[in-house]
C-alpha angles and dihedrals in degrees: 000000000000131000094260092051090052089049091051090051090051090054089052092050103036107018125231123088135307091253090063091067105026098098093053093050090044090056094048089051096041087104088072087073088064099040119011097206135093087261088073086083091075088073101061109356097100141070091282089055089053089051090053092048090054091049091050100043104023130246096296146359134213111233128214092274092053095254118142112230126185114239087217090062094047091050093044091053090051089056093047091050092054100035106048093267096311129130101195132188121239087251090058090055094051111025099087093054097037121196105306096096090057098036094131093064097110120166121223125214112286123219092186109070094195092054092047090052090050094049093048096050098094092044091052089050096049107022086223121119091213089069088073084079086084097059107017099059140062087287089052089056088055091049092048089055091050098045105026118019144278093273092055090048091051091048091051092046090056091052095052124083114239091244092052095102132140087237090061094049100037091051086064095045115102124209110238101174131049092229090064093070107016121087121216105279092210091058092047090051092051091051091049092049093046091050089051092050092053092059 
């Protein structure tokens, strides 16, 4: 499902226009720019990803019709649309495979306490070392730029080995549950029907 399709589904559910929701869906799918495969969803399609979306966009928005809509609800619907109706935790994504596939994610000593706190956030949420993939990788550099500042992103970039990319790690990740790779068929059917009606 692409960003515009998610935005169309948000209009159906919350009213307003596609533009009202586009930035939120673009953020949740920004991981596709690092790994263009369904596995990209592991990076932001979970409760921690919703938390980040709220931090980035605020608790709510007012759509074009003046209705107040919670960012949490918009993000949760995005996850449900992509994950067969499920809103998983980061732990649910990673627990069955454990940490072995990302064993070489080793943190150095941090001089910047704010950056260390940021990098450790997914680990503290999941208690799984593999979750550091989100923040201690090329994708983590992107997130540091979005949530901290350019200097923090540059500092993190210098700490990460060139091969420490989400592409490297996600290529080793194995889907274990159908919801991880299967969009909600009801939502796909609605998109197909609405495309047909427009012709």
